[in-house]
Backbone bond lengths (Angstrom), bond angles and torsions (degrees), N, CA, C in turn:
res aa  C-N    CA-C-N  psi(-1)  N-CA   C-N-CA  omega(-1)  CA-C   N-CA-C  phi
1 Q - - - 1.449 - - 1.526 109.05 -
2 V 1.334 114.53 165.05 1.458 120.40 -179.20 1.523 109.23 -68.15
3 Q 1.331 115.87 129.09 1.464 121.69 174.61 1.515 109.15 -133.00
4 L 1.323 115.41 138.00 1.453 123.30 176.04 1.521 107.28 -130.13
5 V 1.327 116.97 123.15 1.455 121.24 -176.43 1.521 109.34 -126.37
6 E 1.327 115.07 113.26 1.462 120.66 -179.44 1.525 110.64 -88.29
7 S 1.323 115.56 153.70 1.449 122.53 173.75 1.521 108.62 -154.00
8 G 1.340 115.72 166.60 1.453 120.30 174.20 1.514 115.87 104.75
9 G 1.311 117.15 -4.12 1.463 118.77 178.78 1.518 111.50 -71.49
10 G 1.334 115.65 172.98 1.446 119.85 178.94 1.507 111.64 163.39
11 L 1.323 114.43 -167.83 1.460 122.42 178.72 1.519 109.05 -100.27
12 V 1.325 116.47 129.53 1.455 120.78 -179.45 1.526 108.60 -140.50
13 Q 1.315 116.17 150.29 1.461 120.52 178.78 1.525 110.37 -78.40
14 P 1.316 117.36 154.91 1.470 119.90 174.97 1.524 110.56 -54.26
15 G 1.323 114.87 137.28 1.456 121.47 -176.80 1.517 113.71 89.45
16 G 1.316 116.52 -8.48 1.461 120.91 -179.01 1.513 113.25 -82.11
17 S 1.329 114.35 -175.78 1.465 121.45 -176.73 1.521 111.15 -131.99
18 L 1.317 115.12 151.19 1.458 123.04 172.12 1.518 108.48 -145.58
19 T 1.313 115.82 151.94 1.461 120.47 172.49 1.520 109.15 -122.12
20 L 1.314 115.74 121.29 1.456 121.90 175.82 1.522 109.66 -92.93
21 S 1.318 114.98 147.34 1.466 120.97 178.45 1.525 109.12 -128.75
22 C 1.320 116.10 143.10 1.463 121.50 176.29 1.523 107.49 -126.88
23 A 1.319 115.97 116.69 1.468 121.69 177.32 1.519 108.72 -93.47
24 A 1.325 116.22 122.47 1.465 121.85 -176.72 1.520 110.82 -107.34
25 S 1.316 115.85 148.15 1.457 120.81 176.06 1.515 109.86 -155.05
26 G 1.330 116.37 161.90 1.460 121.42 175.60 1.512 115.09 89.62
27 F 1.320 117.97 4.99 1.459 121.33 177.58 1.527 108.82 -156.23
28 N 1.347 115.50 169.63 1.453 120.81 -178.87 1.527 109.16 -82.46
29 F 1.310 115.88 88.41 1.458 123.98 -168.60 1.525 112.37 -52.09
30 K 1.308 118.43 -43.48 1.468 120.63 -171.16 1.531 112.36 -65.84
31 N 1.318 117.38 -14.50 1.462 120.89 -177.54 1.533 113.99 -92.20
32 Y 1.330 117.08 -1.48 1.456 120.45 -172.29 1.520 113.26 -118.18
33 D 1.347 115.12 142.34 1.452 121.02 165.57 1.525 107.97 -67.67
34 M 1.335 115.91 147.74 1.462 121.37 178.38 1.521 108.90 -131.72
35 S 1.323 115.93 152.60 1.464 120.02 -177.15 1.522 111.28 -141.89
36 W 1.307 114.19 159.26 1.470 122.86 167.92 1.531 107.54 -115.90
37 Y 1.321 115.08 132.49 1.454 123.23 173.02 1.533 107.61 -119.15
38 R 1.330 115.00 165.84 1.455 119.37 172.88 1.527 109.84 -143.96
39 Q 1.324 113.85 154.95 1.461 119.60 177.31 1.519 108.96 -139.49
40 A 1.329 114.19 117.48 1.456 121.35 176.70 1.524 109.23 -90.09
41 P 1.343 117.59 157.29 1.471 120.03 -179.82 1.527 111.46 -55.72
42 G 1.317 116.04 129.76 1.449 121.32 177.19 1.511 115.00 76.50
43 K 1.332 116.84 6.34 1.467 120.25 -178.76 1.526 110.21 -122.05
44 E 1.333 115.11 163.21 1.452 120.13 177.61 1.533 110.31 -77.22
45 R 1.314 114.63 155.61 1.454 119.53 175.48 1.530 108.82 -67.47
46 E 1.338 116.43 135.99 1.460 120.30 -177.55 1.522 111.19 -129.85
47 L 1.339 114.44 149.31 1.450 120.55 177.62 1.522 110.02 -74.12
48 V 1.322 116.40 130.54 1.464 121.83 179.15 1.529 110.14 -100.43
49 A 1.310 116.89 -50.84 1.461 120.89 -176.34 1.524 109.73 -159.21
50 S 1.327 115.42 150.11 1.456 121.98 176.55 1.514 109.85 -134.05
51 I 1.329 115.09 152.16 1.469 120.39 174.04 1.516 107.01 -137.74
52 D 1.316 116.80 127.29 1.450 118.20 -177.29 1.527 110.62 -88.20
53 Y 1.342 115.42 178.91 1.464 119.41 -173.48 1.529 111.99 -70.44
54 L 1.364 115.35 -11.57 1.468 120.31 175.69 1.522 111.70 -98.56
55 N 1.344 115.94 8.08 1.464 122.57 177.35 1.522 114.84 78.08
56 K 1.318 117.10 15.59 1.460 119.73 175.57 1.524 108.39 -81.49
57 A 1.322 116.74 128.61 1.465 122.14 -176.72 1.518 111.58 -108.76
58 E 1.324 115.16 147.39 1.456 122.09 174.47 1.525 108.22 -135.76
59 Y 1.341 115.60 151.79 1.446 120.76 -174.11 1.518 112.08 -135.85
60 A 1.322 114.90 151.36 1.461 119.93 168.70 1.518 108.00 -67.67
61 D 1.332 116.36 147.77 1.463 119.95 -179.22 1.525 111.64 -57.13
62 S 1.320 116.43 -33.55 1.465 120.70 -175.06 1.533 113.16 -68.34
63 V 1.337 117.69 -16.95 1.472 119.54 -177.64 1.523 112.87 -119.23
64 K 1.322 118.06 -2.77 1.470 120.68 -179.23 1.512 110.81 -57.47
65 G 1.329 115.73 133.80 1.452 121.29 179.58 1.524 113.98 85.76
66 R 1.342 116.43 -10.55 1.471 120.24 179.81 1.529 112.21 -115.96
67 F 1.322 116.82 -34.67 1.471 121.73 -177.31 1.527 109.62 -109.12
68 T 1.334 115.48 148.08 1.459 121.62 176.54 1.524 109.27 -134.47
69 I 1.327 115.81 125.65 1.462 120.73 175.79 1.518 108.95 -100.58
70 T 1.316 116.27 134.62 1.460 121.75 177.36 1.527 109.11 -139.01
71 R 1.310 115.38 165.26 1.459 119.88 177.60 1.525 109.93 -138.06
72 D 1.329 115.05 151.88 1.452 121.75 175.98 1.526 106.21 -126.02
73 N 1.323 117.14 99.98 1.457 120.87 -176.11 1.525 112.18 -68.89
74 A 1.333 117.20 -22.95 1.464 119.83 178.24 1.530 111.01 -71.76
75 K 1.343 115.77 -27.84 1.467 120.44 -178.52 1.522 112.80 -106.29
76 D 1.337 117.16 -1.05 1.471 121.13 -176.60 1.526 111.11 54.65
77 R 1.324 115.44 49.32 1.455 120.98 -179.07 1.526 111.22 -133.16
78 V 1.304 114.77 148.16 1.452 122.13 170.99 1.525 107.64 -124.79
79 Y 1.339 115.20 142.38 1.453 121.31 -173.81 1.522 110.45 -123.40
80 L 1.331 114.99 156.23 1.455 121.13 171.94 1.525 107.29 -133.32
81 Q 1.336 115.14 105.85 1.461 120.77 175.51 1.522 107.31 -85.99
82 M 1.326 116.52 122.69 1.463 121.63 -176.39 1.524 108.97 -118.43
83 N 1.323 116.34 117.72 1.464 122.48 179.26 1.523 110.06 -116.38
84 A 1.311 115.79 164.62 1.463 121.93 177.44 1.526 110.96 48.83
85 L 1.317 115.44 48.12 1.462 120.32 -175.19 1.520 111.47 -65.32
86 K 1.337 113.95 145.20 1.462 122.06 -179.14 1.531 109.10 -119.99
87 P 1.321 117.69 157.26 1.469 119.22 176.99 1.529 112.93 -54.60
88 E 1.313 116.97 -32.76 1.461 120.04 -179.92 1.525 113.37 -72.67
89 D 1.325 117.45 -5.45 1.469 120.58 173.28 1.526 111.42 -83.88
90 T 1.323 117.09 -5.70 1.465 120.81 178.87 1.519 110.41 -61.49
91 A 1.330 116.00 124.48 1.465 121.36 -176.66 1.522 109.00 -177.55
92 V 1.318 115.11 170.35 1.459 120.63 165.63 1.517 106.98 -88.79
93 Y 1.317 116.37 127.98 1.455 122.05 -177.63 1.529 109.49 -103.79
94 Y 1.346 114.67 132.44 1.464 121.38 -175.33 1.521 110.29 -120.99
95 C 1.302 114.80 140.57 1.457 122.69 170.54 1.536 107.38 -88.60
96 Y 1.337 116.48 142.85 1.470 120.25 -175.37 1.512 110.92 -140.08
97 R 1.334 114.64 136.13 1.474 121.91 170.33 1.512 108.99 -125.16
98 P 1.340 115.08 130.56 1.453 116.77 176.90 1.520 112.35 -62.88
99 V 1.298 120.53 145.04 1.446 126.43 -4.82 1.524 108.60 -106.98
100 A 1.328 115.35 121.16 1.467 120.79 170.11 1.518 114.88 74.23
101 Y 1.339 117.54 28.40 1.463 120.00 173.14 1.523 108.98 -107.65
102 W 1.344 114.99 122.46 1.453 121.99 -176.82 1.518 110.74 -124.32
103 G 1.334 115.73 148.57 1.440 120.59 167.92 1.511 110.19 -80.23
104 Q 1.328 115.85 -178.47 1.470 120.55 -176.81 1.522 111.61 -83.47
105 G 1.322 116.90 -14.36 1.453 121.46 178.66 1.512 112.99 94.16
106 T 1.328 114.96 153.70 1.466 121.78 175.57 1.525 107.88 -137.19
107 Q 1.321 115.53 134.28 1.469 120.90 -174.49 1.526 110.31 -81.22
108 V 1.318 115.59 131.52 1.464 122.76 171.47 1.524 107.57 -119.20
109 T 1.310 115.76 122.91 1.465 121.54 178.92 1.518 108.97 -122.76
110 V 1.335 115.36 122.54 1.458 121.33 179.47 1.524 107.58 -110.30
111 S 1.312 115.35 110.17 1.465 119.75 -174.47 1.515 109.84 -159.95
112 S 1.330 114.94 147.81 1.460 119.59 175.32 1.524 110.53 -92.99
């Protein structure tokens, strides 16, 4: 079955960097668009970045120029490189594959 397992979250100071990783299994990874979402306390889940099967990436305005989504089809992984992190980036980050497949999430906390 489809499995998505995120890793790489943690506590980082404002201005710092983190790289999230999502290990995928149970489907032909290279044929699917993949996305990262996040959900902050008391807020709705929001799309952060997507990468399609042709490697075209799109970003939420709030993370453009700071976050980079990439994929490695040989390893069945999708990554989210996050730079210049801000306190408002604090959230649980989820890996997503259409339709309706989610990972368990990884917590990112940006705080001094």
